[in-house]
KOLMARKE-903456 format. One record per residue: x, y, z of N, C-alpha, C, CB in turn; chain; residue in three letters; residue number from 1. Coordinates in steps of 0.1 Angstrom, whole numbers, plus 5000, padded with zeros to 4 digits. Glycine has a CB too. Layout:
BEGIN
ATOM   nX   nY   nZ  caX  caY  caZ   cX   cY   cZ  cbX  cbY  cbZ chaine residu num
ATOM    X    Y    Z    X    Y    Z    X    Y    Z    X    Y    Z      A    ALA NUM
...
END
This chain:
BEGIN
ATOM   nX   nY   nZ  caX  caY  caZ   cX   cY   cZ  cbX  cbY  cbZ chaine residu num
ATOM 6918 8069 5146 6916 8074 5133 6901 8076 5131 6921 8066 5121      A    MET   1
ATOM 6897 8089 5128 6882 8092 5127 6879 8089 5112 6879 8106 5131      A    LYS   2
ATOM 6869 8081 5110 6865 8077 5097 6850 8078 5095 6870 8063 5093      A    ILE   3
ATOM 6846 8083 5084 6831 8082 5080 6823 8093 5087 6826 8069 5084      A    GLY   4
ATOM 6810 8093 5085 6802 8103 5091 6798 8098 5105 6789 8105 5083      A    LEU   5
ATOM 6801 8106 5115 6798 8103 5129 6784 8106 5132 6808 8109 5138      A    GLN   6
ATOM 6779 8118 5128 6766 8122 5130 6759 8125 5117 6765 8135 5139      A    GLN   7
ATOM 6747 8120 5115 6740 8123 5103 6730 8134 5105 6733 8110 5098      A    VAL   8
ATOM 6733 8145 5098 6724 8157 5099 6725 8164 5085 6727 8166 5111      A    ASN   9
ATOM 6714 8172 5082 6714 8179 5069 6727 8187 5066 6702 8187 5068      A    PRO  10
ATOM 6732 8194 5076 6743 8203 5073 6756 8194 5070 6746 8212 5084      A    SER  11
ATOM 6758 8183 5077 6770 8175 5075 6769 8168 5062 6772 8165 5086      A    SER  12
ATOM 6757 8163 5058 6755 8157 5045 6758 8167 5033 6741 8151 5043      A    ILE  13
ATOM 6753 8179 5035 6755 8189 5025 6769 8193 5023 6747 8202 5029      A    LYS  14
ATOM 6777 8194 5034 6791 8196 5034 6798 8184 5028 6796 8199 5048      A    ASP  15
ATOM 6794 8172 5031 6800 8160 5026 6798 8160 5011 6795 8148 5032      A    THR  16
ATOM 6786 8162 5006 6783 8162 4992 6791 8173 4984 6768 8164 4989      A    LEU  17
ATOM 6793 8184 4991 6801 8195 4984 6815 8190 4982 6800 8208 4993      A    ARG  18
ATOM 6821 8183 4992 6834 8178 4991 6835 8167 4981 6840 8174 5005      A    LYS  19
ATOM 6825 8158 4981 6824 8147 4971 6824 8153 4957 6812 8138 4973      A    ASP  20
ATOM 6815 8163 4955 6814 8169 4941 6827 8175 4937 6803 8180 4942      A    LEU  21
ATOM 6834 8182 4946 6846 8189 4942 6857 8179 4937 6852 8196 4954      A    TYR  22
ATOM 6856 8167 4941 6866 8156 4937 6864 8153 4922 6864 8143 4945      A    ARG  23
ATOM 6852 8156 4916 6850 8154 4902 6853 8166 4894 6835 8150 4900      A    TYR  24
ATOM 6866 8169 4892 6870 8180 4884 6869 8193 4890 6863 8179 4871      A    GLY  25
ATOM 6869 8195 4903 6868 8208 4910 6854 8214 4908 6878 8217 4904      A    GLY  26
ATOM 6844 8206 4906 6830 8212 4904 6825 8217 4918 6821 8201 4899      A    ARG  27
ATOM 6818 8228 4917 6811 8234 4929 6799 8242 4924 6821 8242 4937      A    SER  28
ATOM 6791 8246 4934 6780 8254 4931 6768 8247 4924 6784 8266 4923      A    GLY  29
ATOM 6758 8254 4921 6746 8248 4915 6749 8242 4901 6735 8259 4914      A    PHE  30
ATOM 6756 8250 4893 6758 8244 4879 6768 8233 4880 6764 8256 4870      A    TRP  31
ATOM 6778 8233 4889 6787 8222 4890 6779 8210 4895 6798 8226 4900      A    GLY  32
ATOM 6769 8212 4904 6761 8201 4909 6754 8194 4897 6752 8205 4920      A    PHE  33
ATOM 6747 8202 4889 6740 8197 4878 6749 8189 4868 6732 8208 4870      A    LEU  34
ATOM 6761 8195 4865 6770 8187 4856 6775 8175 4863 6781 8196 4852      A    SER  35
ATOM 6777 8176 4876 6782 8164 4884 6772 8152 4884 6784 8168 4898      A    GLY  36
ATOM 6759 8156 4883 6749 8145 4883 6749 8137 4870 6735 8151 4885      A    LEU  37
ATOM 6756 8142 4860 6758 8135 4847 6769 8124 4848 6761 8144 4836      A    LYS  38
ATOM 6777 8125 4859 6788 8115 4861 6782 8104 4870 6800 8122 4868      A    ILE  39
ATOM 6783 8091 4864 6777 8080 4872 6782 8078 4886 6780 8067 4864      A    PRO  40
ATOM 6795 8080 4888 6801 8079 4902 6795 8088 4912 6815 8080 4901      A    GLY  41
ATOM 6794 8101 4908 6788 8111 4917 6773 8109 4918 6791 8125 4911      A    PHE  42
ATOM 6766 8106 4908 6752 8104 4909 6749 8093 4919 6746 8100 4895      A    ARG  43
ATOM 6756 8081 4918 6754 8070 4927 6757 8075 4941 6763 8058 4924      A    TYR  44
ATOM 6768 8082 4943 6772 8087 4956 6762 8097 4962 6786 8094 4955      A    ASN  45
ATOM 6756 8105 4954 6746 8115 4958 6734 8108 4964 6742 8124 4946      A    TYR  46
ATOM 6729 8098 4957 6718 8090 4963 6721 8082 4975 6711 8082 4952      A    PHE  47
ATOM 6733 8077 4975 6738 8069 4987 6738 8079 4999 6752 8063 4985      A    LEU  48
ATOM 6744 8090 4998 6745 8100 5009 6731 8104 5013 6753 8112 5005      A    ARG  49
ATOM 6722 8107 5004 6709 8112 5007 6700 8101 5014 6701 8117 4994      A    LYS  50
ATOM 6702 8089 5010 6695 8077 5016 6698 8076 5030 6697 8064 5008      A    ALA  51
ATOM 6711 8079 5034 6715 8078 5048 6707 8088 5056 6730 8080 5049      A    VAL  52
ATOM 6705 8100 5051 6699 8111 5058 6684 8109 5060 6702 8124 5051      A    LEU  53
ATOM 6677 8105 5050 6663 8104 5050 6657 8093 5058 6657 8103 5035      A    ALA  54
ATOM 6646 8095 5064 6639 8084 5072 6635 8073 5063 6627 8090 5080      A    SER  55
ATOM 6638 8061 5067 6636 8049 5058 6622 8048 5052 6639 8037 5066      A    ARG  56
ATOM 6612 8051 5060 6598 8049 5055 6591 8062 5051 6590 8042 5066      A    TYR  57
ATOM 6598 8073 5050 6592 8085 5046 6591 8085 5030 6600 8098 5051      A    SER  58
ATOM 6583 8094 5024 6583 8094 5010 6596 8098 5004 6572 8104 5005      A    CYS  59
ATOM 6603 8107 5010 6616 8111 5005 6626 8100 5007 6621 8124 5013      A    VAL  60
ATOM 6626 8093 5018 6635 8082 5020 6632 8071 5011 6633 8077 5034      A    GLY  61
ATOM 6620 8068 5008 6617 8057 4998 6622 8061 4984 6601 8055 4998      A    LEU  62
ATOM 6620 8074 4981 6625 8079 4968 6640 8077 4966 6621 8093 4966      A    PHE  63
ATOM 6647 8081 4977 6662 8080 4976 6666 8065 4975 6669 8087 4988      A    TYR  64
ATOM 6660 8057 4983 6663 8043 4983 6660 8036 4970 6656 8035 4994      A    ARG  65
ATOM 6648 8040 4964 6645 8035 4951 6655 8039 4940 6631 8040 4947      A    PHE  66
ATOM 6659 8052 4940 6669 8056 4931 6683 8050 4933 6670 8072 4931      A    MET  67
ATOM 6686 8048 4945 6699 8041 4948 6698 8027 4943 6702 8041 4963      A    LEU  68
ATOM 6687 8020 4945 6686 8006 4940 6687 8006 4925 6673 8000 4945      A    ARG  69
ATOM 6680 8016 4919 6681 8016 4904 6695 8018 4899 6672 8028 4899      A    ARG  70
ATOM 6703 8027 4905 6716 8029 4901 6726 8018 4905 6721 8042 4906      A    TYR  71
ATOM 6722 8011 4915 6730 7999 4919 6730 7989 4908 6725 7992 4932      A    THR  72
ATOM 6718 7987 4902 6717 7977 4891 6723 7983 4878 6703 7973 4889      A    TYR  73
ATOM 6720 7996 4875 6724 8002 4863 6739 8003 4862 6718 8016 4862      A    LYS  74
ATOM 6746 8007 4873 6760 8010 4873 6769 7998 4878 6764 8022 4880      A    TYR  75
ATOM 6762 7988 4884 6770 7977 4890 6778 7981 4902 6779 7971 4880      A    GLY  76
ATOM 6773 7990 4910 6780 7994 4923 6771 7990 4934 6782 8010 4923      A    ILE  77
ATOM 6777 7983 4944 6770 7978 4955 6777 7983 4968 6769 7963 4955      A    GLN  78
ATOM 6772 7994 4973 6776 8000 4986 6764 8001 4995 6784 8013 4984      A    ILE  79
ATOM 6763 7994 5005 6751 7994 5014 6749 8008 5021 6751 7984 5024      A    PRO  80
ATOM 6737 8012 5023 6734 8024 5030 6739 8022 5044 6718 8027 5031      A    ILE  81
ATOM 6745 8032 5050 6751 8031 5063 6766 8027 5064 6743 8021 5071      A    GLY  82
ATOM 6771 8024 5052 6786 8022 5052 6793 8035 5056 6791 8016 5038      A    THR  83
ATOM 6803 8034 5064 6810 8046 5069 6820 8050 5058 6817 8044 5082      A    GLN  84
ATOM 6817 8061 5052 6826 8066 5041 6828 8081 5044 6820 8064 5027      A    ILE  85
ATOM 6841 8085 5044 6844 8099 5047 6842 8108 5035 6859 8100 5051      A    GLY  86
ATOM 6844 8121 5038 6842 8132 5028 6851 8130 5016 6844 8146 5034      A    ASP  87
ATOM 6847 8135 5004 6855 8135 4992 6856 8121 4986 6869 8140 4996      A    GLY  88
ATOM 6846 8113 4987 6846 8100 4981 6845 8101 4966 6834 8091 4987      A    PHE  89
ATOM 6853 8093 4959 6854 8094 4944 6853 8080 4938 6866 8102 4939      A    TYR  90
ATOM 6843 8078 4929 6842 8066 4922 6846 8069 4907 6827 8060 4922      A    ILE  91
ATOM 6858 8065 4903 6864 8069 4890 6857 8063 4878 6878 8066 4890      A    GLY  92
ATOM 6854 8050 4879 6847 8043 4868 6837 8033 4874 6858 8035 4859      A    HIS  93
ATOM 6826 8033 4869 6815 8024 4875 6817 8010 4869 6801 8029 4872      A    PHE  94
ATOM 6811 8000 4877 6811 7986 4872 6818 7977 4882 6818 7985 4859      A    GLY  95
ATOM 6810 7968 4887 6814 7957 4896 6822 7961 4908 6823 7948 4888      A    ASN  96
ATOM 6817 7972 4915 6823 7976 4927 6814 7971 4939 6824 7992 4928      A    ILE  97
ATOM 6820 7964 4948 6813 7958 4959 6820 7962 4972 6812 7943 4958      A    VAL  98
ATOM 6813 7968 4981 6819 7972 4994 6810 7966 5005 6820 7987 4996      A    VAL  99
ATOM 6816 7959 5015 6808 7954 5026 6804 7965 5035 6817 7943 5034      A    ASN 100
ATOM 6792 7963 5041 6786 7974 5050 6795 7977 5062 6772 7970 5054      A    LYS 101
ATOM 6802 7967 5067 6810 7968 5079 6824 7975 5076 6812 7955 5086      A    ALA 102
ATOM 6828 7976 5063 6840 7982 5060 6839 7997 5063 6844 7980 5045      A    ALA 103
ATOM 6851 8003 5066 6851 8018 5068 6861 8024 5059 6855 8021 5083      A    ARG 104
ATOM 6857 8035 5053 6866 8041 5043 6868 8056 5047 6859 8041 5028      A    ILE 105
ATOM 6880 8061 5047 6883 8074 5051 6880 8085 5041 6898 8075 5055      A    GLY 106
ATOM 6886 8096 5043 6883 8108 5035 6892 8108 5022 6886 8121 5043      A    ARG 107
ATOM 6886 8114 5011 6893 8115 4999 6899 8102 4993 6904 8125 5000      A    ASN 108
ATOM 6890 8092 4993 6894 8079 4987 6889 8077 4974 6890 8068 4997      A    CYS 109
ATOM 6896 8070 4965 6892 8067 4951 6890 8052 4950 6902 8072 4941      A    ASN 110
ATOM 6879 8049 4943 6876 8035 4939 6875 8034 4924 6864 8029 4946      A    LEU 111
ATOM 6882 8025 4918 6881 8022 4904 6872 8010 4902 6895 8020 4898      A    ALA 112
ATOM 6869 8007 4889 6860 7996 4885 6866 7983 4890 6858 7996 4870      A    GLN 113
ATOM 6857 7974 4894 6861 7961 4898 6866 7959 4912 6871 7956 4889      A    GLY 114
ATOM 6866 7970 4920 6871 7969 4934 6861 7961 4943 6874 7983 4939      A    VAL 115
ATOM 6867 7953 4951 6860 7946 4961 6866 7949 4975 6859 7930 4959      A    THR 116
ATOM 6858 7954 4984 6863 7956 4998 6853 7947 5006 6862 7971 5002      A    ILE 117
ATOM 6859 7935 5011 6850 7925 5016 6854 7920 5030 6849 7914 5007      A    GLY 118
ATOM 6847 7910 5034 6848 7904 5047 6854 7890 5046 6834 7903 5053      A    GLN 119
ATOM 6862 7887 5056 6867 7873 5058 6858 7867 5069 6882 7873 5062      A    VAL 120
ATOM 6853 7855 5067 6843 7849 5076 6849 7842 5088 6834 7841 5069      A    ASN 121
ATOM 6862 7838 5087 6868 7830 5098 6883 7832 5099 6864 7815 5096      A    ARG 122
ATOM 6888 7827 5110 6903 7828 5111 6907 7841 5117 6909 7827 5098      A    GLY 123
ATOM 6920 7843 5117 6926 7855 5124 6922 7868 5117 6942 7854 5123      A    ALA 124
ATOM 6919 7868 5104 6915 7880 5097 6900 7882 5096 6921 7880 5083      A    LEU 125
ATOM 6892 7875 5104 6878 7876 5104 6873 7890 5106 6872 7866 5114      A    SER 126
ATOM 6866 7895 5096 6861 7909 5097 6863 7917 5084 6868 7916 5109      A    GLY 127
ATOM 6862 7930 5085 6863 7939 5073 6874 7949 5075 6849 7946 5071      A    CYS 128
ATOM 6878 7954 5063 6889 7964 5064 6885 7978 5069 6894 7966 5050      A    PRO 129
ATOM 6895 7985 5074 6894 7999 5078 6904 8006 5069 6897 8002 5093      A    VAL 130
ATOM 6900 8015 5061 6908 8022 5051 6910 8036 5055 6902 8021 5037      A    ILE 131
ATOM 6922 8041 5055 6925 8055 5060 6921 8065 5049 6939 8056 5063      A    GLY 132
ATOM 6927 8077 5051 6924 8089 5043 6934 8089 5031 6926 8102 5051      A    ASP 133
ATOM 6929 8095 5020 6938 8097 5008 6943 8083 5003 6949 8106 5011      A    ASN 134
ATOM 6934 8074 5001 6938 8061 4996 6932 8059 4982 6933 8049 5005      A    VAL 135
ATOM 6941 8055 4972 6937 8053 4958 6937 8038 4956 6946 8060 4948      A    TRP 136
ATOM 6925 8032 4952 6924 8018 4950 6922 8015 4935 6913 8012 4959      A    ILE 137
ATOM 6931 8008 4929 6931 8006 4915 6921 7996 4910 6944 8003 4910      A    GLY 138
ATOM 6919 7995 4897 6909 7986 4891 6912 7971 4895 6910 7987 4876      A    ALA 139
ATOM 6901 7964 4899 6901 7950 4902 6909 7946 4914 6906 7942 4890      A    ASN 140
ATOM 6912 7956 4923 6918 7953 4935 6908 7947 4945 6925 7966 4942      A    ALA 141
ATOM 6913 7938 4953 6905 7931 4963 6912 7933 4977 6904 7916 4960      A    VAL 142
ATOM 6904 7939 4986 6909 7942 5000 6899 7934 5009 6909 7957 5003      A    ILE 143
ATOM 6904 7925 5017 6896 7917 5025 6902 7915 5039 6893 7903 5019      A    VAL 144
ATOM 6893 7913 5049 6897 7909 5062 6898 7921 5072 6910 7902 5062      A    GLY 145
ATOM 6900 7918 5084 6901 7928 5095 6915 7934 5094 6898 7922 5109      A    ALA 146
ATOM 6917 7942 5084 6930 7948 5082 6929 7963 5082 6937 7943 5069      A    ILE 147
ATOM 6940 7970 5084 6940 7984 5084 6949 7989 5073 6945 7990 5098      A    HIS 148
ATOM 6944 7998 5065 6951 8005 5054 6954 8019 5059 6944 8004 5040      A    ILE 149
ATOM 6967 8023 5060 6970 8036 5065 6966 8047 5055 6985 8036 5067      A    GLY 150
ATOM 6970 8059 5059 6967 8071 5051 6978 8072 5040 6968 8084 5060      A    ASN 151
ATOM 6973 8078 5029 6982 8081 5017 6988 8068 5012 6993 8091 5021      A    ASP 152
ATOM 6979 8059 5008 6984 8046 5002 6978 8045 4988 6979 8034 5011      A    VAL 153
ATOM 6986 8039 4979 6982 8036 4966 6982 8021 4964 6991 8043 4955      A    LEU 154
ATOM 6970 8015 4961 6969 8001 4959 6968 7999 4944 6957 7995 4967      A    ILE 155
ATOM 6978 7992 4938 6978 7991 4924 6967 7982 4919 6992 7985 4920      A    ALA 156
ATOM 6963 7984 4906 6953 7975 4900 6957 7960 4901 6951 7978 4885      A    PRO 157
ATOM 6947 7952 4903 6948 7937 4904 6955 7932 4916 6955 7932 4892      A    ASN 158
ATOM 6956 7941 4927 6962 7937 4939 6952 7929 4948 6968 7949 4946      A    SER 159
ATOM 6957 7919 4955 6950 7912 4965 6956 7916 4979 6949 7897 4963      A    PHE 160
ATOM 6949 7923 4987 6954 7928 5000 6947 7922 5011 6954 7943 5000      A    VAL 161
ATOM 6954 7914 5019 6948 7908 5031 6958 7909 5043 6944 7893 5029      A    ASN 162
ATOM 6965 7921 5043 6975 7923 5053 6975 7938 5056 6989 7919 5049      A    PHE 163
ATOM 6979 7942 5068 6979 7956 5072 6989 7963 5063 6983 7958 5087      A    ASP 164
ATOM 6986 7976 5059 6994 7984 5051 6997 7997 5058 6988 7987 5037      A    VAL 165
ATOM 7010 8000 5061 7013 8013 5068 7011 8024 5058 7028 8013 5072      A    PRO 166
ATOM 7009 8036 5064 7007 8048 5057 7019 8051 5047 7005 8060 5066      A    GLY 167
ATOM 7016 8059 5037 7026 8064 5027 7033 8051 5021 7037 8072 5034      A    ASN 168
ATOM 7024 8043 5015 7029 8030 5009 7023 8029 4995 7026 8018 5018      A    SER 169
ATOM 7030 8021 4987 7025 8016 4974 7024 8001 4975 7035 8021 4962      A    LEU 170
ATOM 7012 7996 4972 7010 7981 4973 7009 7976 4959 6997 7978 4981      A    VAL 171
ATOM 7018 7967 4956 7017 7959 4943 7017 7945 4947 7029 7963 4933      A    ILE 172
ATOM 7006 7938 4946 7005 7925 4951 6996 7916 4942 7000 7924 4965      A    SER 173
ATOM 7002 7908 4934 6994 7899 4926 7000 7885 4926 6992 7904 4911      A    ASN 174
ATOM 7007 7882 4936 7013 7868 4937 7002 7858 4940 7024 7868 4948      A    LYS 175
ATOM 7002 7847 4933 6992 7836 4935 6999 7824 4941 6986 7833 4921      A    CYS 176
ATOM 6993 7819 4952 6998 7808 4958 6987 7797 4959 7004 7811 4972      A    GLU 177
ATOM 6991 7785 4958 6981 7774 4959 6986 7765 4970 6979 7766 4946      A    CYS 178
ATOM 6978 7763 4981 6982 7755 4993 6972 7745 4995 6984 7764 5005      A    LYS 179
ATOM 6976 7733 4999 6967 7722 5003 6961 7726 5017 6974 7708 5003      A    SER 180
ATOM 6948 7725 5018 6941 7730 5030 6929 7721 5032 6938 7745 5030      A    TYR 181
ATOM 6927 7715 5044 6915 7707 5046 6903 7715 5047 6917 7698 5058      A    GLU 182
ATOM 6892 7713 5039 6879 7719 5040 6881 7735 5038 6872 7716 5053      A    ASN 183
ATOM 6887 7739 5028 6889 7754 5026 6877 7762 5024 6898 7756 5015      A    PRO 184
ATOM 6866 7756 5020 6854 7765 5018 6844 7765 5029 6847 7760 5005      A    THR 185
ATOM 6848 7759 5041 6839 7759 5052 6836 7773 5057 6845 7750 5064      A    ALA 186
ATOM 6824 7776 5059 6820 7790 5063 6817 7799 5051 6831 7796 5071      A    GLY 187
ATOM 6820 7794 5039 6818 7802 5027 6807 7796 5018 6831 7804 5019      A    TYR 188
ATOM 6807 7783 5017 6796 7776 5009 6786 7772 5019 6802 7764 5000      A    ILE 189
ATOM 6775 7779 5020 6765 7777 5031 6751 7774 5025 6764 7789 5040      A    ASN 190
ATOM 6742 7769 5033 6728 7766 5030 6727 7757 5017 6721 7779 5027      A    ASN 191
ATOM 6734 7746 5018 6734 7736 5007 6723 7726 5011 6748 7729 5005      A    VAL 192
ATOM 6714 7723 5001 6703 7714 5003 6707 7700 4999 6690 7719 4996      A    MET 193
ATOM 6706 7690 5007 6709 7676 5003 6724 7674 5002 6702 7673 4990      A    GLY 194
ATOM 6727 7662 4998 6741 7658 4997 6747 7662 4984 6743 7643 5000      A    LYS 195
ATOM 6759 7667 4984 6766 7670 4971 6771 7658 4964 6777 7680 4973      A    GLY 196
ATOM 6772 7658 4951 6777 7646 4944 6792 7647 4942 6770 7645 4930      A    LYS 197
END
């Protein structure tokens, strides 16, 4: 499955941004771009895509990174530069969105507010998710571990997904289990100074 931008060049970024913009109500062209910049999700996405293209220490690169950092704090969206994200990326509502840099997201995917796409640090699922094309991820969904989400999948709000999901599926998962486990936070609570009480 081909995911994300394989080569970073001005023409591919321009085409990617055109497809991203179109996801926001079918906007296109210069006036569509200007109205798209009023939408927090597209604005954040624009600076994320541009920061990938620009040289890190050039004036333009520093500008894009500064603006991306500004919107990271303003909108509560944390997607690192270099995260592989396919064309047509759509952020429906801003706020508390966190994506691990090693995660891969396919084309035409939607993220709602509160979504976390994260890493598992140990065990059989150690790693980050690979998400296919045309995936809708609902509010407050959590997707973690070295799992694969197929194409054309809807992940319902408040779902916790740590298992492979085949294509053309609907995921509704909010079952809570409590299991006794020796040292469950090992590898997660790190750099502790002194002895705990």
